[in-house]
N, C-alpha and C positions, 0 to 999 in steps of 0.2 A: 517176411521170412519167419516171423514168430509163428504164423499159422502152420508153416510146414513142419515145425517141430512140436507144436502144441498137441497134436494128435497122438504123439508117442507116449504120453503120460496121462495119468488120471488126474483130474482136477478136484477129486474129493478132498484131498489134503493139500493145503497151500505149501507145506514144506516139501521140497524135492527130496528124492532118494539119493543115496551115496553114489549110485551108478550114473545119475544125471549130472551131478556136479563134477565127477571125475571125467565123464565123457566130454563136457564142455571145456575142461582144462586141456585135455589131449587134443581137441580140435584146434585150439589156438596155437598149441605147440607145434602142430604140423604145418602151419602156414609159413613160418620163417624158414625152415629147411628147404621147402619147395621153392620159395623165392630166391634163396641163396644159391641153389643149384642153377636156376635159370640165369641169374646174373653171372655166375661162374662160366657158364657156357658162352654167354655173350662176350665176356672178357677174354676168354681163350681164343675165340674166333676173330675178334677185332680188338686187340689190346690197346691200340692208340685211341680208339673211340670210346670203348666201354670199360677201360681199365680203371678209371676213376670210380665207376659204380661199384666195382669189387673192393677197391681200397677203402671207400667210405660207405660200405654196405650197412654197417651197424647204425651209423648216424642217419642215413636215408630211411632205413626201416623204422627207426625211432620216430622220425617226422611223420611217416605214413601211419604208424600205429597211433600217434597222438591225434591226428586228424580223424582216423577211423573210430577210435574209442570215444573221442569227444562227441562225435555225431551220435553214436548209439546211446551214450549216457544222457545226452540232451533230449533225444526223441523217444528212447525206449527205457530209460532208467536201468540200463544193463550194458555189459560189455558186448562185443560182437558175438563171441561164442555163447555167452549166456542167453542172449536174445535168440540165437539160432535154436537152442533147445527149449524155448518157451519159458525162460526164467526172467526175473527182474530183481533189482536191488531195492530193499526197503529199510527203513531205520531199524536198528537192532533192539530198541527199547520195547518192553512189553506193553500191551494195551494200546499201541499206536496204530493208526489206520495203515493198511497195506495198499493204499492207492498208488497209482503210477506217479512218479516224480521224486527227485532228490533235492534236498536243499543245497545251497551253494557250497557249503563247507564239505558235505559228503561227496558232492560231484567232483570237486578239485582234488580231494584226498584220494578218491577212487581212481581218478585219471592218473595221478602221479604214481600210485602203487601198481597200476596195471601196466604202465609203460616204462617208468624210470627204473623201478626195481629190477625187471628182467634185463634192461640195458646195462646197468651197473654190474649185475651178476655176470653177464656175458663178458664184459671187459675184464673183470677180476679173473675169470677162468682162463681167458686168453693170455693174460699176464702170467698167471701161474704156469700155463703150458709153455710159454716162452722161457721162463726161468728153469723149468725142468729140462728144456732143450739145451740151455747153457750148461747145466751140470752134466748132461749126457755128452756134450761136445767138449767138455773140460776146458772151457774158455770163459774168462770173466774180464770184462772191460773195467776200466778205472771207475770207481764209485765214490761219490761224495757221502757226507754224513746223512743227508736227506734221502739219498738213494738207498743207503743201508737200512734206514728206518722203514722205508717203503718196502724193501725186500723182506724185512722181518714181519711187517703187517701182512704181506701176501703169504708168507710162510704159515701164518696163523689162520689163514682162510679155510683150509680143510677142516679144522676143528670147529670153526664157526659154522661152516656149512653142515657138518654132521649134527650140531646142536639144532640148527634150523630145521633139518629134515626130521629130527626126533620130535620137535615141537609141532610140526605139521602133522606127523603121524598121530600124535596124541589128540590133536584137534579132530582129525578124521575119526578116530576111535570113539571119542566122546560124542561126535555127531551121529555115528551109527547107533549108539545106545540111547540117543535122545537126551543126553545131558546138556549138550551145547547146541545152539542154533546155527553156529558157523562151522564149516568144515576146513577153513583156511585161516591162518594167523593174519593174512593181509585183510580179510574181511573184518576180523576182530579189531584191527588197528583203525580201519576206516569207519567202524561203528555202524556197519550195515550187515544185512543177511540176505540170503537168496530166498525167493518165494516164486511159486508158479504164477504165470500170467492168467488172468481171468478173462472172461468174454468181454467185460466192460473195458479192461485194459486194451484189448485188441481193437475195440471200437474207437477208443480215444486215440490210439496210434494211427488208425485209418483216417480219422478226421484231421489229425495234425498233418499227415502226409498229403491229404487232399486240399489243404489250405493254400490259397494262392500266395506266391511270393510278393513282398512289397517291392516297389520300384526302387532302384538304387538312388539314394539321396545322401546329402551331407558331404563331408570332406572326402579327400582321396583315401585316407586311411579307412574310413567306414566302408567305402565302396570296395576297397581291396579286401577287407575282412569278409564282406558279403560274397565276393567272388570266391574266396578261399572256402567259405562255408558251403557254397553251392558245389564247388569241385569235390570237397570231402563227401558231400551227400551223394554225388554221382559215383565216386569210388566205392562208397559203402553199398549202394544199391547194386553196382556191378559185381562186387565181391560176394554179396549175399546171394545173388542169382547164380553165379558160377559155383560157389561152394555148395549150394543146395543140390547141384548136379554132380559135383566132383569130390565129395567128402572122402569116398573110398579111394579115389585116385591120389589124393593128398596123403592119406595114411600110408598108401603103398610107397609113395615117393619118400616119405619120412623113414620107412623101414629100409628101403633099398639103399639110400645114401647115408644111413646111420653108421657110426664108427664101428659098431659091433658086426656089421655086415660087409665092411669094406674088403675083407679078404675074399669073400665069395664073389663080390662084384669084380675084383681084379682078376680072379681065376676065370670068370666067364667072358670078360671083355678084353683081356690083354692079348696083344698080337704076338706071334712067335718071334723069337730073337733072330735077326738076320745074321748070316755068317760074316766073319771079318773080311774087309776088303783085301784083295790079293796084293795091291801095291804096297801095303804096309809090311809085307813079308820080304820085300826086295832088300838087297844089300845096301846099307847106308853107312858103310865104314869110312868112306872118304869124306873128310870134313870140309873139303873145298868144292865138292860136287854141288850142282844146283839142287839136287834132291836133299842134300844135307842142309842147305840154306832154307829150303822150304820146311823141312822138319823143324829147324830152329825157330822159324817163324810160327809154326803151329804149336810150339811149346811155350809161347809167351802168353801171359795172362791178359785177357781183353780189358782188364781194369787198370792194372799198374804198368802194362806193356813191358814187363820184365819176364825173365825165365820163371816159370811157375815153381813155387815152393809149396810142398804138401798139396799136390794136385787134387782137386775136388771137382766133381762133376755136378751140375745142377740138373736133376732128372727131368724137370719140366721142359727144358729146352735142349739139353744135350751138350751145352758148352762147358768147357773146363776152365777153372780159375785157380788162383792161389786160395788156399783155405781161408786165411784171415781176410782177404779182400772180399770174397763172395759172402763170407759169414757176416761181416759188418754191413755190407750193402743190403743183403736180404733182410737182415734184422731191422734195418731202418726203413726200407722201401717196400718190402714184401712183393718183389717182382724180379724177373730176370733183367739184368742191365742191358742185354743185347736184344732180346725179343720182346721184352715187356710182359711176358706171361706171368700170371699170378703165381707166386712161389712162397714157400715157408721154409723154416730151418730144417724140418724133417725131410725136405727134398734134396739135401746135400748128401752126396755119396763120396766117401774118401776112396781115392784110387791108389792101390798098392802095386807099384811096378817092381820088377825083379832087381833093378839097379838101385833101389832105395837103401 
């Protein structure tokens, strides 16, 4: 895979340009939204079978990311996207050789910063979004002291995030003017920097890839670890080959399903609203009529089985519930209680009837 990206740059200077380092960052950021959309389609088509994949997507992606990045750091001294653009990680100290290979401390530090930091950041942003929804819906459940402290920490996250983005921008600015060898604070923390792959590095990787695997020996744990390593290598090779052919397609999916483009997507893909059923316009004045009994049954909440209070519809499934019932359920389970469709708090729509 490194050979596919090595021809895009000049090897006269070992330090990559700002365009290369930003391109490899955007490539890895395009993989997760594409996989998320694929899992969402599966969960909506078969909620009972694939619903757990959607509910635990962040954790499953973290596991896949750990296996993938560990493979490339071990064999290529680079992350998946860095290796795609013909880059490698080398020690940040001056005068050190830029041969292929990372020491154990740099390897594990790079792995944690590549995988764990984005995971924690995504969790914090999701928590912040849920608390914004709580304020928008004007509902707050009972909170303990630890929960209030946690809420205050999350409230401070936007300021911490702004400081982080400012720090990253300063790193990039210093990298452009040649003052710094690192374009990212994460590389500075890991005490490594990026350099271009050389012809000797590519030969070393080819020799390592062509080396035969040792037969499985030892304890069950060692054999299991070897099988996991082989599986990670197979996943890495498959993703490398597919991404070499589909980088543009992944970038298109990232743009198409981005939050900034959702209004355009809904306008192009939304179906026309059907007319109201005619039977709903019939006379239902008699309280003892069978139709009135049916209407009474239709006005009960599927969760509490009582008459709905503050009727609220869940747009992902179309069912109507009590506001507090469906709010509490969706907040805890992130799915429709009747159909199992993946749902969020922003999918709740308050129904205002004339008799309210």
